[in-house]
Structures are given as C-alpha cells and as structure tokens.
Backbone as XML, in Angstrom:
<?xml version="1.0"?>
<chain id="A" units="angstrom">
  <residue number="1" name="MET">
    <atom name="N" x="204.468" y="66.236" z="140.348"/>
    <atom name="CA" x="204.742" y="66.236" z="138.934"/>
    <atom name="C" x="203.720" y="67.139" z="138.245"/>
  </residue>
  <residue number="2" name="SER">
    <atom name="N" x="204.138" y="67.844" z="137.237"/>
    <atom name="CA" x="203.222" y="68.736" z="136.528"/>
    <atom name="C" x="202.236" y="67.930" z="135.691"/>
  </residue>
  <residue number="3" name="ASN">
    <atom name="N" x="201.167" y="68.580" z="135.261"/>
    <atom name="CA" x="200.185" y="67.902" z="134.411"/>
    <atom name="C" x="200.815" y="67.412" z="133.118"/>
  </residue>
  <residue number="4" name="THR">
    <atom name="N" x="201.729" y="68.202" z="132.542"/>
    <atom name="CA" x="202.403" y="67.801" z="131.306"/>
    <atom name="C" x="203.225" y="66.541" z="131.535"/>
  </residue>
  <residue number="5" name="ALA">
    <atom name="N" x="203.955" y="66.489" z="132.636"/>
    <atom name="CA" x="204.755" y="65.304" z="132.935"/>
    <atom name="C" x="203.857" y="64.092" z="133.139"/>
  </residue>
  <residue number="6" name="ASN">
    <atom name="N" x="202.714" y="64.276" z="133.781"/>
    <atom name="CA" x="201.789" y="63.167" z="134.003"/>
    <atom name="C" x="201.292" y="62.582" z="132.687"/>
  </residue>
  <residue number="7" name="GLN">
    <atom name="N" x="201.250" y="63.378" z="131.644"/>
    <atom name="CA" x="200.798" y="62.903" z="130.342"/>
    <atom name="C" x="201.859" y="62.068" z="129.633"/>
  </residue>
  <residue number="8" name="HIS">
    <atom name="N" x="203.114" y="62.206" z="130.022"/>
    <atom name="CA" x="204.219" y="61.559" z="129.311"/>
    <atom name="C" x="204.968" y="60.512" z="130.122"/>
  </residue>
  <residue number="9" name="VAL">
    <atom name="N" x="204.762" y="60.478" z="131.403"/>
    <atom name="CA" x="205.502" y="59.562" z="132.260"/>
    <atom name="C" x="204.564" y="58.460" z="132.730"/>
  </residue>
  <residue number="10" name="VAL">
    <atom name="N" x="205.001" y="57.215" z="132.541"/>
    <atom name="CA" x="204.209" y="56.070" z="132.964"/>
    <atom name="C" x="205.020" y="55.271" z="133.976"/>
  </residue>
  <residue number="11" name="ASP">
    <atom name="N" x="204.415" y="54.984" z="135.124"/>
    <atom name="CA" x="205.065" y="54.140" z="136.129"/>
    <atom name="C" x="204.779" y="52.686" z="135.800"/>
  </residue>
  <residue number="12" name="ASP">
    <atom name="N" x="205.812" y="51.873" z="135.854"/>
    <atom name="CA" x="205.651" y="50.432" z="135.681"/>
    <atom name="C" x="206.091" y="49.793" z="136.991"/>
  </residue>
  <residue number="13" name="THR">
    <atom name="N" x="205.135" y="49.586" z="137.887"/>
    <atom name="CA" x="205.420" y="49.148" z="139.252"/>
    <atom name="C" x="206.355" y="47.945" z="139.334"/>
  </residue>
  <residue number="14" name="PRO">
    <atom name="N" x="206.207" y="46.904" z="138.511"/>
    <atom name="CA" x="207.135" y="45.761" z="138.622"/>
    <atom name="C" x="208.599" y="46.131" z="138.347"/>
  </residue>
  <residue number="15" name="LEU">
    <atom name="N" x="208.811" y="47.228" z="137.652"/>
    <atom name="CA" x="210.185" y="47.642" z="137.343"/>
    <atom name="C" x="210.774" y="48.582" z="138.393"/>
  </residue>
  <residue number="16" name="MET">
    <atom name="N" x="209.981" y="49.014" z="139.349"/>
    <atom name="CA" x="210.462" y="49.917" z="140.391"/>
    <atom name="C" x="211.349" y="49.159" z="141.368"/>
  </residue>
  <residue number="17" name="ARG">
    <atom name="N" x="212.422" y="49.788" z="141.791"/>
    <atom name="CA" x="213.300" y="49.169" z="142.782"/>
    <atom name="C" x="212.641" y="49.266" z="144.149"/>
  </residue>
  <residue number="18" name="PRO">
    <atom name="N" x="212.548" y="48.162" z="144.877"/>
    <atom name="CA" x="211.814" y="48.171" z="146.152"/>
    <atom name="C" x="212.496" y="48.975" z="147.255"/>
  </residue>
  <residue number="19" name="ASN">
    <atom name="N" x="213.786" y="49.150" z="147.188"/>
    <atom name="CA" x="214.504" y="49.827" z="148.268"/>
    <atom name="C" x="214.929" y="51.237" z="147.886"/>
  </residue>
  <residue number="20" name="GLU">
    <atom name="N" x="214.216" y="51.851" z="146.973"/>
    <atom name="CA" x="214.551" y="53.212" z="146.552"/>
    <atom name="C" x="214.418" y="54.164" z="147.739"/>
  </residue>
  <residue number="21" name="ILE">
    <atom name="N" x="215.467" y="54.934" z="147.990"/>
    <atom name="CA" x="215.417" y="55.896" z="149.087"/>
    <atom name="C" x="215.177" y="57.289" z="148.520"/>
  </residue>
  <residue number="22" name="ALA">
    <atom name="N" x="214.426" y="58.079" z="149.234"/>
    <atom name="CA" x="214.070" y="59.414" z="148.756"/>
    <atom name="C" x="215.213" y="60.413" z="148.936"/>
  </residue>
  <residue number="23" name="TRP">
    <atom name="N" x="216.042" y="60.196" z="149.947"/>
    <atom name="CA" x="217.088" y="61.170" z="150.247"/>
    <atom name="C" x="218.216" y="60.469" z="150.989"/>
  </residue>
  <residue number="24" name="SER">
    <atom name="N" x="219.433" y="60.862" z="150.701"/>
    <atom name="CA" x="220.587" y="60.259" z="151.358"/>
    <atom name="C" x="221.670" y="61.322" z="151.543"/>
  </residue>
  <residue number="25" name="GLN">
    <atom name="N" x="222.433" y="61.170" z="152.590"/>
    <atom name="CA" x="223.501" y="62.123" z="152.855"/>
    <atom name="C" x="224.669" y="61.360" z="153.456"/>
  </residue>
  <residue number="26" name="GLY">
    <atom name="N" x="225.857" y="61.686" z="153.022"/>
    <atom name="CA" x="227.041" y="61.030" z="153.552"/>
    <atom name="C" x="227.923" y="62.018" z="154.296"/>
  </residue>
  <residue number="27" name="ASN">
    <atom name="N" x="228.842" y="61.478" z="155.078"/>
    <atom name="CA" x="229.801" y="62.288" z="155.808"/>
    <atom name="C" x="231.201" y="61.853" z="155.367"/>
  </residue>
  <residue number="28" name="PRO">
    <atom name="N" x="231.935" y="62.704" z="154.668"/>
    <atom name="CA" x="233.245" y="62.324" z="154.141"/>
    <atom name="C" x="234.363" y="62.308" z="155.189"/>
  </residue>
  <residue number="29" name="GLU">
    <atom name="N" x="234.047" y="62.536" z="156.442"/>
    <atom name="CA" x="235.069" y="62.623" z="157.488"/>
    <atom name="C" x="235.895" y="61.334" z="157.593"/>
  </residue>
  <residue number="30" name="LYS">
    <atom name="N" x="235.233" y="60.176" z="157.486"/>
    <atom name="CA" x="235.949" y="58.904" z="157.592"/>
    <atom name="C" x="236.952" y="58.753" z="156.446"/>
  </residue>
  <residue number="31" name="ALA">
    <atom name="N" x="236.578" y="59.135" z="155.245"/>
    <atom name="CA" x="237.490" y="59.075" z="154.099"/>
    <atom name="C" x="238.673" y="60.022" z="154.310"/>
  </residue>
  <residue number="32" name="ARG">
    <atom name="N" x="238.403" y="61.183" z="154.889"/>
    <atom name="CA" x="239.493" y="62.136" z="155.147"/>
    <atom name="C" x="240.461" y="61.560" z="156.171"/>
  </residue>
  <residue number="33" name="GLN">
    <atom name="N" x="239.918" y="60.976" z="157.244"/>
    <atom name="CA" x="240.769" y="60.437" z="158.311"/>
    <atom name="C" x="241.560" y="59.215" z="157.856"/>
  </residue>
  <residue number="34" name="LEU">
    <atom name="N" x="240.889" y="58.267" z="157.205"/>
    <atom name="CA" x="241.546" y="57.015" z="156.840"/>
    <atom name="C" x="242.388" y="57.095" z="155.580"/>
  </residue>
  <residue number="35" name="LEU">
    <atom name="N" x="241.942" y="57.890" z="154.617"/>
    <atom name="CA" x="242.599" y="57.909" z="153.309"/>
    <atom name="C" x="243.307" y="59.221" z="152.986"/>
  </residue>
  <residue number="36" name="GLY">
    <atom name="N" x="243.036" y="60.235" z="153.799"/>
    <atom name="CA" x="243.598" y="61.550" z="153.497"/>
    <atom name="C" x="242.901" y="62.204" z="152.312"/>
  </residue>
  <residue number="37" name="TRP">
    <atom name="N" x="241.696" y="61.702" z="151.968"/>
    <atom name="CA" x="240.945" y="62.214" z="150.830"/>
    <atom name="C" x="240.049" y="63.353" z="151.251"/>
  </residue>
  <residue number="38" name="GLN">
    <atom name="N" x="239.994" y="64.362" z="150.408"/>
    <atom name="CA" x="239.089" y="65.476" z="150.650"/>
    <atom name="C" x="238.502" y="65.921" z="149.324"/>
  </residue>
  <residue number="39" name="ALA">
    <atom name="N" x="237.212" y="66.128" z="149.287"/>
    <atom name="CA" x="236.533" y="66.544" z="148.061"/>
    <atom name="C" x="237.050" y="67.904" z="147.601"/>
  </residue>
  <residue number="40" name="THR">
    <atom name="N" x="237.158" y="68.044" z="146.299"/>
    <atom name="CA" x="237.584" y="69.336" z="145.736"/>
    <atom name="C" x="236.424" y="70.057" z="145.063"/>
  </residue>
  <residue number="41" name="LYS">
    <atom name="N" x="235.296" y="69.367" z="144.902"/>
    <atom name="CA" x="234.107" y="69.957" z="144.281"/>
    <atom name="C" x="232.909" y="69.764" z="145.198"/>
  </residue>
  <residue number="42" name="ARG">
    <atom name="N" x="231.987" y="70.709" z="145.136"/>
    <atom name="CA" x="230.714" y="70.573" z="145.858"/>
    <atom name="C" x="229.748" y="69.804" z="144.955"/>
  </residue>
  <residue number="43" name="MET">
    <atom name="N" x="228.767" y="69.163" z="145.536"/>
    <atom name="CA" x="227.822" y="68.373" z="144.753"/>
    <atom name="C" x="227.098" y="69.226" z="143.723"/>
  </residue>
  <residue number="44" name="SER">
    <atom name="N" x="226.789" y="70.469" z="144.062"/>
    <atom name="CA" x="226.118" y="71.350" z="143.094"/>
    <atom name="C" x="227.002" y="71.579" z="141.859"/>
  </residue>
  <residue number="45" name="ASP">
    <atom name="N" x="228.326" y="71.626" z="142.046"/>
    <atom name="CA" x="229.251" y="71.770" z="140.912"/>
    <atom name="C" x="229.242" y="70.516" z="140.044"/>
  </residue>
  <residue number="46" name="VAL">
    <atom name="N" x="229.204" y="69.356" z="140.683"/>
    <atom name="CA" x="229.164" y="68.091" z="139.941"/>
    <atom name="C" x="227.887" y="68.019" z="139.105"/>
  </residue>
  <residue number="47" name="ILE">
    <atom name="N" x="226.765" y="68.413" z="139.681"/>
    <atom name="CA" x="225.489" y="68.385" z="138.957"/>
    <atom name="C" x="225.537" y="69.306" z="137.747"/>
  </residue>
  <residue number="48" name="LYS">
    <atom name="N" x="226.127" y="70.501" z="137.897"/>
    <atom name="CA" x="226.247" y="71.433" z="136.776"/>
    <atom name="C" x="227.057" y="70.815" z="135.649"/>
  </residue>
  <residue number="49" name="VAL">
    <atom name="N" x="228.155" y="70.138" z="135.978"/>
    <atom name="CA" x="228.994" y="69.498" z="134.964"/>
    <atom name="C" x="228.213" y="68.387" z="134.261"/>
  </residue>
  <residue number="50" name="LEU">
    <atom name="N" x="227.503" y="67.571" z="135.023"/>
    <atom name="CA" x="226.725" y="66.478" z="134.429"/>
    <atom name="C" x="225.630" y="67.012" z="133.514"/>
  </residue>
  <residue number="51" name="CYS">
    <atom name="N" x="224.938" y="68.054" z="133.939"/>
    <atom name="CA" x="223.853" y="68.629" z="133.131"/>
    <atom name="C" x="224.395" y="69.268" z="131.861"/>
  </residue>
  <residue number="52" name="SER">
    <atom name="N" x="225.477" y="69.985" z="131.961"/>
    <atom name="CA" x="226.033" y="70.642" z="130.765"/>
    <atom name="C" x="226.587" y="69.595" z="129.807"/>
  </residue>
  <residue number="53" name="SER">
    <atom name="N" x="227.115" y="68.518" z="130.335"/>
    <atom name="CA" x="227.623" y="67.433" z="129.503"/>
    <atom name="C" x="226.481" y="66.736" z="128.772"/>
  </residue>
  <residue number="54" name="ALA">
    <atom name="N" x="225.388" y="66.502" z="129.483"/>
    <atom name="CA" x="224.231" y="65.811" z="128.901"/>
    <atom name="C" x="223.537" y="66.674" z="127.855"/>
  </residue>
  <residue number="55" name="SER">
    <atom name="N" x="223.573" y="67.987" z="128.036"/>
    <atom name="CA" x="222.879" y="68.870" z="127.093"/>
    <atom name="C" x="223.779" y="69.315" z="125.947"/>
  </residue>
  <residue number="56" name="GLY">
    <atom name="N" x="225.042" y="68.937" z="125.981"/>
    <atom name="CA" x="225.951" y="69.278" z="124.898"/>
    <atom name="C" x="226.450" y="70.701" z="124.938"/>
  </residue>
  <residue number="57" name="ILE">
    <atom name="N" x="226.331" y="71.362" z="126.069"/>
    <atom name="CA" x="226.782" y="72.757" z="126.184"/>
    <atom name="C" x="228.294" y="72.797" z="126.310"/>
  </residue>
</chain>
C-alpha cells in the first residue's frame, strides 16, 4: 500500500473475515458440460464495466 493509502486506511482486525483468500480461480468446464453454459465475456471486460459504472462514465 502506498504511504498515502496508509494515512487513510485503517484495519479493524475484529471486522476482518477469517477465511479471506488472496487469490481464487475457477474452471468453467463443468458448467459447460452439465449446463451447456459458456461465458461470453472475459473477467477483464466485466471489471471494466463495473469500474465505468461505479465512476459514472
């Protein structure tokens, strides 16, 4: 975290989720096989939509 962020962000340990995972990855193959579902967007595209929506762009 940058020095500026350290000045504004406070950790409250009792409020932290104990099972927070740092990284996760899924494999959509089972959904494709069982449900015939296939993603039409990449995760990077979803993030762009969420960010532009949150910023009002």
